N, CA, C and O of each residue as an XYZ file, in Angstrom:
672
protein
N       0.905     -1.205     -0.010
C       0.092     -0.037      0.013
C       0.925      1.191      0.070
O       0.456      2.215     -0.426
N       2.102      1.216      0.613
C       2.740      2.414      0.850
C       3.383      2.801     -0.652
O       3.628      3.945     -1.034
N       3.591      1.594     -1.388
C       4.189      2.033     -2.681
C       3.019      2.672     -3.782
O       3.322      3.302     -4.795
N       1.815      2.403     -3.403
C       0.779      3.213     -4.250
C       0.609      4.748     -3.734
O       0.415      5.748     -4.426
N       0.729      4.654     -2.406
C       0.707      6.138     -1.577
C       1.640      6.836     -2.283
O       1.219      7.868     -2.806
N       2.908      6.538     -2.463
C       4.025      7.334     -2.867
C       4.367      7.225     -4.328
O       5.397      7.689     -4.818
N       3.362      6.530     -5.037
C       3.568      6.440     -6.635
C       5.020      5.957     -7.059
O       5.719      6.484     -7.925
N       5.333      4.874     -6.298
C       6.706      4.351     -6.818
C       6.419      3.030     -7.563
O       5.406      2.357     -7.381
N       7.377      2.741     -8.387
C       7.527      1.527     -9.138
C       8.202      0.452     -8.517
O       9.371      0.676     -8.200
N       7.667     -0.819     -8.236
C       8.320     -1.802     -7.211
C       9.123     -2.747     -8.338
O       8.800     -3.834     -8.819
N      10.224     -1.956     -8.553
C      11.178     -2.597     -9.604
C      11.746     -3.921     -9.114
O      11.837     -4.900     -9.854
N      12.122     -3.916     -7.844
C      12.883     -5.087     -7.338
C      11.775     -6.303     -7.378
O      12.164     -7.458     -7.549
N      10.587     -6.043     -7.238
C       9.631     -7.206     -7.050
C       9.406     -7.600     -8.528
O       9.278     -8.789     -8.823
N       9.354     -6.575     -9.510
C       8.990     -7.052    -10.748
C      10.168     -8.010    -11.250
O       9.928     -9.056    -11.852
N      11.382     -7.594    -10.971
C      12.649     -8.408    -11.472
C      12.563     -9.851    -10.760
O      12.786    -10.886    -11.390
N      12.246     -9.834     -9.484
C      12.040    -11.107     -8.922
C      11.159    -11.956     -9.351
O      11.373    -13.167     -9.406
N      10.234    -11.477     -9.648
C       8.870    -12.235    -10.383
C       9.316    -12.854    -11.641
O       9.053    -14.007    -11.982
N      10.083    -11.909    -12.375
C      10.455    -12.347    -13.661
C      11.410    -13.598    -13.669
O      11.312    -14.568    -14.421
N      12.376    -13.385    -12.664
C      13.284    -14.531    -12.490
C      12.823    -15.732    -11.753
O      13.506    -16.752    -11.843
N      11.650    -15.730    -10.971
C      11.073    -16.929    -10.552
C      10.145    -17.652    -11.557
O      10.119    -18.878    -11.660
N       9.339    -16.758    -12.334
C       8.212    -17.339    -13.204
C       8.761    -17.462    -14.510
O       8.228    -18.269    -15.271
N       9.776    -16.773    -14.911
C      10.244    -16.867    -16.389
C       9.308    -15.984    -17.221
O       9.474    -16.025    -18.440
N       8.398    -15.231    -16.755
C       7.673    -14.186    -17.495
C       8.562    -13.194    -17.744
O       9.491    -12.903    -16.992
N       8.252    -12.545    -19.010
C       9.043    -11.641    -19.579
C       8.943    -10.384    -18.733
O       7.913    -10.000    -18.179
N      10.268     -9.714    -18.689
C      10.384     -8.549    -17.738
C       9.672     -7.356    -18.358
O       9.089     -6.479    -17.720
N       9.816     -7.447    -19.955
C       8.987     -6.358    -20.705
C       7.728     -6.469    -20.567
O       7.108     -5.407    -20.631
N       7.040     -7.565    -20.370
C       5.571     -7.941    -20.250
C       5.179     -7.389    -18.783
O       4.212     -6.643    -18.628
N       6.009     -7.817    -17.713
C       5.565     -7.379    -16.548
C       5.634     -5.919    -16.289
O       4.783     -5.351    -15.605
N       6.698     -5.276    -16.859
C       6.898     -3.852    -16.390
C       5.745     -2.832    -17.283
O       5.211     -1.810    -16.852
N       5.587     -3.365    -18.437
C       4.911     -2.285    -19.453
C       3.639     -3.047    -20.038
O       2.806     -2.314    -20.572
N       3.382     -4.362    -20.016
C       2.330     -4.876    -20.769
C       2.488     -5.280    -22.178
O       1.655     -5.888    -22.849
N       3.723     -4.849    -22.570
C       3.969     -4.990    -24.125
C       4.599     -6.392    -24.351
O       5.086     -7.028    -23.416
N       4.570     -6.831    -25.577
C       5.336     -8.013    -25.960
C       4.491     -9.386    -25.535
O       3.300     -9.440    -25.229
N       5.483    -10.516    -25.609
C       4.873    -11.645    -25.152
C       5.034    -11.923    -23.555
O       6.032    -11.628    -22.897
N       3.883    -12.534    -23.074
C       4.053    -12.810    -21.599
C       5.149    -13.579    -21.244
O       5.862    -13.238    -20.300
N       5.393    -14.715    -21.980
C       6.519    -15.569    -21.720
C       7.636    -15.165    -22.712
O       7.412    -14.969    -23.907
N       8.909    -15.047    -22.110
C      10.114    -14.846    -22.922
C      10.409    -15.753    -23.682
O      10.340    -16.904    -23.250
N      10.787    -15.534    -24.916
C      10.913    -16.591    -26.103
C      12.503    -16.836    -25.972
O      13.358    -15.992    -25.706
N      12.685    -18.305    -26.247
C      14.247    -18.630    -26.150
C      14.799    -18.360    -27.576
O      15.987    -18.608    -27.783
N      14.149    -17.950    -28.410
C      14.725    -17.610    -29.813
C      15.450    -16.123    -29.701
O      14.949    -15.084    -29.272
N      16.669    -16.325    -30.175
C      17.616    -15.073    -30.141
C      17.063    -13.859    -30.842
O      17.345    -12.710    -30.502
N      16.246    -14.177    -31.857
C      15.719    -13.187    -32.874
C      14.734    -12.244    -32.242
O      14.590    -11.072    -32.589
N      14.010    -12.904    -31.202
C      12.934    -12.130    -30.360
C      13.487    -11.574    -29.000
O      12.704    -11.059    -28.203
N      14.919    -11.677    -28.709
C      15.397    -11.032    -27.559
C      15.187     -9.523    -27.617
O      15.137     -8.895    -28.675
N      15.063     -8.967    -26.354
C      14.843     -7.579    -26.074
C      15.846     -6.737    -26.805
O      15.453     -5.681    -27.301
N      17.095     -7.094    -26.922
C      18.053     -6.346    -27.502
C      17.890     -6.093    -28.944
O      18.444     -5.138    -29.489
N      17.115     -6.956    -29.590
C      16.711     -6.941    -31.037
C      15.306     -6.403    -31.280
O      14.883     -6.437    -32.436
N      14.535     -5.905    -30.302
C      13.345     -5.371    -30.433
C      13.516     -4.007    -30.948
O      14.459     -3.314    -30.567
N      12.521     -3.529    -31.921
C      12.747     -2.303    -32.468
C      12.034     -1.138    -31.677
O      11.197     -1.424    -30.821
N      12.326      0.040    -31.930
C      11.708      0.963    -31.178
C      10.217      1.128    -31.286
O       9.552      1.728    -30.442
N       9.773      0.621    -32.260
C       8.261      0.595    -32.539
C       7.666     -0.273    -31.762
O       6.583      0.062    -31.282
N       8.192     -1.532    -31.462
C       7.522     -2.446    -30.374
C       7.735     -2.115    -29.078
O       6.849     -2.347    -28.256
N       8.978     -1.504    -28.682
C       9.048     -1.269    -27.346
C       9.159      0.251    -27.099
O      10.088      0.942    -27.519
N       8.050      0.723    -26.329
C       7.806      2.233    -25.938
C       8.129      2.258    -24.404
O       7.863      1.382    -23.581
N       8.763      3.458    -24.204
C       8.949      3.779    -22.785
C       7.763      3.754    -21.959
O       6.699      3.939    -22.550
N       7.730      3.551    -20.645
C       6.443      3.442    -20.103
C       5.777      4.777    -20.148
O       4.552      4.877    -20.220
N       6.752      6.017    -20.096
C       6.185      7.322    -19.802
C       5.500      7.595    -21.092
O       4.685      8.516    -21.038
N       5.640      7.027    -22.199
C       5.016      7.281    -23.419
C       3.589      6.662    -23.452
O       2.683      7.133    -24.140
N       3.468      5.623    -22.692
C       2.216      5.007    -22.652
C       1.290      5.514    -21.631
O       0.096      5.608    -21.916
N       1.708      5.838    -20.509
C       1.200      6.420    -19.353
C       0.859      7.914    -19.520
O      -0.327      8.243    -19.514
N       1.769      8.779    -19.661
C       1.609     10.298    -19.860
C       2.624     10.634    -21.052
O       3.804     10.897    -20.819
N       2.125     10.611    -22.249
C       2.882     11.060    -23.430
C       3.075     12.467    -23.630
O       2.073     13.166    -23.485
N       4.157     13.029    -23.933
C       4.329     14.602    -23.985
C       4.001     14.806    -25.580
O       4.335     14.168    -26.579
N       3.234     15.927    -25.385
C       2.932     16.629    -26.770
C       3.247     17.980    -26.994
O       3.474     18.678    -26.006
N       3.309     18.548    -28.289
C       3.744     19.705    -28.628
C       2.766     20.775    -27.889
O       1.575     20.500    -27.742
N       3.265     21.899    -27.469
C       2.413     22.816    -26.853
C       2.756     24.237    -27.468
O       3.887     24.705    -27.603
N       1.691     24.761    -27.772
C       1.720     26.184    -28.437
C       0.726     27.138    -27.823
O      -0.354     26.741    -27.384
N       1.145     28.540    -27.795
C       0.165     29.400    -27.287
C      -0.401     30.265    -28.403
O       0.365     30.798    -29.207
N      -1.811     30.429    -28.482
C      -2.288     31.191    -29.612
C      -2.299     32.689    -29.394
O      -3.240     33.047    -28.686
N      -1.567     33.580    -29.779
C      -1.585     35.070    -29.317
C      -1.521     35.784    -30.572
O      -0.704     35.629    -31.480
N      -2.627     36.699    -30.491
C      -2.496     37.742    -31.826
C      -2.495     37.061    -33.160
O      -1.939     37.587    -34.124
N      -3.100     35.910    -33.241
C      -3.120     35.224    -34.581
C      -1.825     34.312    -34.998
O      -1.636     33.779    -36.091
N      -1.085     34.278    -33.983
C       0.138     33.389    -34.247
C       0.517     32.281    -33.163
O       0.392     32.536    -31.965
N       0.875     31.330    -33.508
C       1.200     30.142    -32.714
C       2.648     30.389    -32.226
O       3.594     30.500    -33.006
N       2.757     30.469    -30.844
C       3.969     30.743    -30.205
C       4.435     29.513    -29.497
O       3.847     29.153    -28.477
N       5.440     28.850    -29.965
C       5.749     27.326    -29.391
C       6.189     27.564    -27.633
O       6.755     28.527    -27.115
N       5.806     26.607    -27.161
C       6.093     26.594    -25.552
C       6.649     25.034    -25.270
O       6.683     24.196    -26.171
N       7.043     24.786    -24.013
C       7.461     23.566    -23.638
C       6.470     22.509    -23.974
O       5.292     22.856    -24.060
N       6.792     21.257    -24.176
C       5.987     20.050    -24.200
C       5.183     20.046    -22.964
O       5.462     20.552    -21.877
N       4.021     19.311    -23.361
C       3.147     19.236    -22.178
C       3.028     17.557    -21.872
O       3.293     16.747    -22.760
N       2.630     17.168    -20.615
C       2.530     15.854    -20.485
C       0.889     15.830    -20.150
O       0.302     16.649    -19.443
N       0.283     14.649    -20.859
C      -1.287     14.572    -20.656
C      -1.314     13.118    -20.365
O      -0.467     12.321    -20.769
N      -2.442     12.800    -19.570
C      -2.791     11.512    -19.198
C      -3.166     10.721    -20.496
O      -3.953     11.307    -21.239
N      -2.758      9.565    -20.865
C      -2.957      8.838    -22.092
C      -4.509      8.657    -22.380
O      -4.977      8.748    -23.515
N      -5.282      8.385    -21.215
C      -6.633      8.298    -21.381
C      -7.326      9.547    -22.035
O      -8.440      9.495    -22.557
N      -6.482     10.773    -21.942
C      -7.220     11.904    -22.551
C      -6.942     12.091    -24.080
O      -7.352     13.063    -24.715
N      -6.254     11.134    -24.575
C      -5.679     11.314    -25.833
C      -6.501     10.016    -26.700
O      -6.838      8.962    -26.160
N      -6.663     10.256    -27.725
C      -7.206      9.099    -28.697
C      -6.385      8.526    -29.539
O      -6.328      8.988    -30.679
N      -5.626      7.479    -29.202
C      -4.640      6.735    -30.179
C      -3.432      7.375    -29.999
O      -3.060      7.760    -28.890
N      -2.688      7.539    -31.176
C      -1.342      8.182    -31.424
C      -1.348      9.488    -31.140
O      -2.109     10.234    -31.756
N      -0.522      9.952    -30.192
C      -0.397     11.427    -29.886
C       0.839     11.988    -30.648
O       1.211     13.085    -30.233
N       1.379     11.585    -31.432
C       2.392     12.170    -32.219
C       1.854     13.350    -33.190
O       2.566     14.311    -33.479
N       0.626     13.198    -33.631
C       0.016     14.299    -34.339
C      -0.723     15.368    -33.545
O      -1.186     16.380    -34.071
N      -0.808     15.071    -32.186
C      -1.508     15.951    -31.385
C      -0.686     17.202    -30.911
O       0.519     17.165    -30.664
N      -1.431     18.240    -30.822
C      -0.877     19.679    -30.508
C      -1.772     20.336    -29.454
O      -2.966     20.534    -29.676
N      -1.256     20.627    -28.452
C      -1.852     21.285    -27.353
C      -2.063     22.921    -27.505
O      -1.021     23.571    -27.415
N      -3.093     23.546    -27.691
C      -3.034     24.848    -28.030
C      -3.843     25.590    -26.974
O      -5.002     25.329    -26.653
N      -3.043     26.584    -26.464
C      -3.597     27.318    -25.273
C      -4.104     28.640    -25.873
O      -3.325     29.274    -26.585
N      -5.137     29.032    -25.683
C      -5.819     30.468    -26.024
C      -5.733     31.235    -24.636
O      -5.161     30.801    -23.636
N      -6.388     32.433    -24.743
C      -6.647     33.319    -23.551
C      -7.487     32.850    -22.701
O      -7.259     33.019    -21.503
N      -8.588     32.193    -23.106
C      -9.725     31.497    -22.268
C      -9.735     30.163    -22.063
O     -10.079     29.738    -20.960
N      -9.364     29.298    -23.081
C      -9.498     27.858    -23.208
C      -8.241     27.136    -23.597
O      -7.219     27.795    -23.789
N      -8.240     25.765    -23.735
C      -7.111     24.996    -24.246
C      -7.710     23.818    -25.166
O      -8.739     23.215    -24.861
N      -7.034     23.581    -26.204
C      -7.521     22.428    -27.217
C      -6.537     21.565    -27.355
O      -5.374     21.965    -27.299
N      -6.846     20.191    -27.565
C      -6.051     19.307    -28.143
C      -6.399     18.946    -29.596
O      -7.394     18.305    -29.936
N      -5.424     19.453    -30.430
C      -5.922     19.468    -31.828
C      -4.948     18.175    -32.575
O      -3.759     17.964    -32.335
N      -5.680     17.536    -33.373
C      -5.123     16.400    -34.131
C      -4.896     16.985    -35.572
O      -5.784     17.252    -36.381
N      -3.371     17.155    -35.762
C      -2.923     17.748    -36.918
C      -3.023     16.883    -38.138
O      -2.841     17.388    -39.246
N      -3.313     15.562    -37.996
C      -3.405     14.691    -39.133
C      -4.734     14.769    -39.791
O      -4.916     14.213    -40.874
N      -5.672     15.436    -39.186
C      -7.031     15.495    -39.787
C      -7.119     16.671    -40.556
O      -6.972     17.754    -39.989
N      -7.358     16.608    -41.877
C      -7.245     17.782    -42.872
C      -8.682     18.039    -43.697
O      -8.956     19.136    -44.183
N      -9.529     16.907    -43.782
C     -10.845     17.003    -44.347
C     -11.756     17.774    -43.350
O     -12.060     17.271    -42.269
N     -12.158     18.930    -43.711
C     -13.056     19.887    -42.948
C     -14.316     19.345    -42.867
O     -14.936     19.050    -43.888
N     -14.818     19.160    -41.627
C     -16.059     18.755    -41.273
C     -16.776     19.678    -40.047
O     -16.240     20.741    -39.732
N     -17.802     19.302    -39.483
C     -18.504     20.096    -38.360
C     -17.530     19.792    -37.138
O     -17.058     18.709    -36.791
N     -17.374     20.990    -36.614
C     -16.604     21.034    -35.075
C     -15.596     22.231    -35.149
O     -15.496     23.134    -35.979
N     -14.895     21.955    -34.032
C     -13.890     23.051    -33.780
C     -12.503     22.726    -34.416
O     -11.954     21.634    -34.272
N     -11.958     23.809    -35.162
C     -10.785     23.639    -35.952
C      -9.776     24.833    -35.593
O     -10.132     25.971    -35.286
N      -8.463     24.376    -35.685
C      -7.375     25.232    -35.679
C      -7.069     25.498    -37.207
O      -6.641     24.620    -37.956
N      -7.329     26.792    -37.590
C      -7.290     27.216    -39.093
C      -6.429     28.391    -39.286
O      -6.120     29.115    -38.340
N      -6.013     28.608    -40.556
C      -5.127     29.631    -41.139
C      -6.054     30.542    -42.076
O      -6.459     30.134    -43.164
N      -6.334     31.714    -41.602
C      -7.069     32.445    -42.760
C      -6.421     33.777    -42.793
O      -6.389     34.639    -41.915
N      -5.835     33.773    -44.158
C      -5.093     35.050    -44.642
C      -3.911     35.265    -43.657
O      -3.612     36.394    -43.266
N      -3.257     34.156    -43.274
C      -2.072     34.255    -42.300
C      -2.332     34.393    -40.953
O      -1.427     34.406    -40.119
N      -3.595     34.506    -40.656
C      -4.047     34.566    -39.073
C      -4.536     33.324    -38.626
O      -5.516     32.859    -39.207
N      -4.001     32.679    -37.652
C      -4.450     31.537    -37.164
C      -5.445     31.795    -35.900
O      -5.272     32.725    -35.112
N      -6.481     30.876    -35.810
C      -7.541     31.099    -34.784
C      -8.154     29.729    -34.734
O      -7.999     28.851    -35.583
N      -8.928     29.647    -33.546
C      -9.525     28.343    -33.406
C     -11.140     28.932    -33.617
O     -11.631     29.888    -33.017
N     -11.718     28.182    -34.512
C     -13.216     28.554    -34.996
C     -13.983     27.337    -34.953
O     -13.383     26.267    -34.847
N     -15.333     27.375    -35.028
C     -16.236     26.504    -35.116
C     -16.748     26.486    -36.479
O     -17.317     27.463    -36.966
N     -16.549     25.351    -37.129
C     -17.093     25.118    -38.551
C     -18.339     24.379    -38.705
O     -18.476     23.351    -38.041
N     -19.294     24.771    -39.514
C     -20.530     23.925    -40.178
C     -20.276     23.860    -41.515
O     -20.090     24.861    -42.208
N     -20.255     22.563    -41.979
C     -20.034     22.368    -43.207
C     -21.494     22.370    -44.059
O     -22.421     21.683    -43.631
N     -21.632     23.078    -45.138
C     -22.876     23.030    -45.984
C     -22.778     22.627    -47.388
O     -21.674     22.672    -47.932
N     -24.050     22.148    -48.182
C     -23.809     21.802    -49.435
C     -22.972     22.802    -50.437
O     -23.067     24.011    -50.225
N     -22.369     22.458    -51.237
C     -21.658     23.156    -52.453
C     -20.348     23.658    -52.065
O     -19.917     24.763    -52.396
N     -19.577     22.591    -51.173
C     -18.220     22.603    -50.831
C     -17.979     23.951    -49.970
O     -16.893     24.527    -49.923
N     -18.926     24.290    -49.426
C     -18.826     25.651    -48.308
C     -18.977     25.356    -47.166
O     -19.488     24.273    -46.879
N     -18.597     26.187    -46.270
C     -18.717     26.102    -44.825
C     -19.134     27.392    -44.184
O     -19.001     28.452    -44.795
N     -19.611     27.339    -43.029
C     -20.174     28.623    -42.187
C     -19.028     28.704    -40.890
O     -18.950     27.872    -39.985
N     -18.413     29.578    -41.002
C     -17.366     29.733    -39.871
C     -17.670     30.526    -38.714
O     -17.687     31.728    -38.980
N     -17.911     30.249    -37.533
C     -18.257     31.084    -36.458
C     -17.175     31.169    -35.383
O     -16.745     30.229    -34.713
N     -16.773     32.560    -35.326
C     -15.747     32.828    -34.443
C     -16.102     34.142    -33.585
O     -16.172     35.285    -34.035
N     -16.281     33.796    -32.449
C     -16.835     34.544    -31.309
C     -18.154     35.061    -31.491
O     -19.066     34.245    -31.356
N     -18.468     36.305    -31.783
C     -19.925     36.710    -32.094
C     -20.177     36.927    -33.306
O     -21.274     37.421    -33.566
N     -19.227     36.621    -34.417
C     -19.475     36.717    -35.720
C     -19.422     35.526    -36.390
O     -18.835     34.550    -35.925
N     -20.066     35.523    -37.591
C     -19.964     34.152    -38.552
C     -19.933     34.819    -39.939
O     -20.331     35.959    -40.175
N     -19.381     33.913    -40.864
C     -19.543     34.025    -42.216
C     -19.519     32.809    -43.065
O     -19.207     31.726    -42.571
N     -19.821     32.926    -44.272
C     -19.904     31.689    -45.153
C     -18.686     31.926    -46.172
O     -18.378     33.032    -46.614
N     -18.053     30.741    -46.470
C     -16.987     31.000    -47.542
C     -16.668     29.458    -48.155
O     -17.103     28.521    -47.485
N     -16.047     29.199    -49.198
C     -15.631     27.943    -49.668
C     -14.497     27.356    -48.689
O     -13.754     28.043    -47.987
N     -14.505     26.099    -48.769
C     -13.705     25.270    -47.959
C     -12.137     25.675    -48.325
O     -11.244     25.674    -47.478
N     -11.924     26.053    -49.857
C     -10.597     26.328    -50.189
C     -10.082     27.696    -49.613
O      -8.896     28.021    -49.679
N     -11.116     28.518    -49.010
C     -10.575     29.917    -48.642
C      -9.855     29.907    -47.203
O      -9.375     30.918    -46.690
N      -9.845     28.698    -46.655
C      -9.198     28.566    -45.341
C      -8.315     27.352    -45.346
O      -8.589     26.331    -45.977
N      -7.299     27.506    -44.649
C      -6.398     26.209    -44.457
C      -6.570     25.628    -43.028
O      -6.283     26.213    -41.983
N      -7.045     24.481    -43.144
C      -7.158     23.646    -41.942
C      -5.868     23.071    -41.416
O      -5.176     22.323    -42.107
N      -5.517     23.460    -40.058
C      -4.201     22.951    -39.585
C      -4.563     21.710    -38.694
O      -3.759     20.792    -38.527
N      -5.813     21.730    -38.131
C      -6.182     20.471    -37.316
C      -7.468     20.488    -36.814
O      -8.041     21.565    -36.650
N      -8.044     19.342    -36.524
C      -9.278     19.593    -35.894
C      -9.049     19.145    -34.227
O      -8.347     18.261    -33.736
N      -9.936     20.133    -33.614
C      -9.753     19.973    -32.120
C     -10.660     18.838    -31.599
O     -11.860     18.717    -31.848
N      -9.837     17.956    -30.772
C     -10.556     16.628    -30.460
C     -11.052     16.573    -29.052
O     -11.943     15.816    -28.665
N     -10.294     17.586    -28.188
C     -10.740     17.775    -26.760
C     -10.568     19.215    -26.509
O      -9.607     19.788    -27.022
N     -11.455     19.895    -25.727
C     -11.614     21.197    -25.292
C     -11.571     21.298    -23.584
O     -12.341     20.795    -22.766
N     -10.476     22.067    -23.394
C     -10.575     22.103    -22.003
C     -11.117     23.681    -21.544
O     -10.346     24.636    -21.641
N     -12.265     23.814    -21.128
C     -12.749     25.189    -20.854
C     -12.406     25.752    -19.375
O     -12.400     25.092    -18.337
N     -12.129     27.089    -19.523
C     -12.143     28.079    -18.352
C     -13.197     28.448    -17.961
O     -14.003     28.880    -18.785
N     -13.520     28.398    -16.608
C     -14.775     28.956    -15.996
C     -14.603     30.203    -15.540
O     -15.538     30.802    -15.009
């Protein structure tokens, strides 16, 4: 119980368990790979690729790029750690955007504009807007108290907001 309260990893217990049972140390520590270590030299941990073996920190709390949106520009900041349960799948395309009032997790791999909140570039000015797609390859862009209709090609979609953290 003390280990849970202090949020420490019981490394010596995991190693002892691996030695006594023959269960893979990688599997015990991270849940990755096969449960039982394979005697085959080709499957040895030293031959695992970085794609198959990820650090525990990347699984539990991956770091993602962090930018601040100020005066229509994205200003880089330090990376931010987020609980992996807040992210959907691969976090390599995620961007944490902090505005004056709210914060957004933006998936920069999504480019096909659909309904929702988007990080966009309009005439060189970046902003978070709410978009509603309408027939004729057009969209209605809602920004603060104003809205306008334009062609999808009139804006550049940087990414779709998949999570919003509101300030009260």
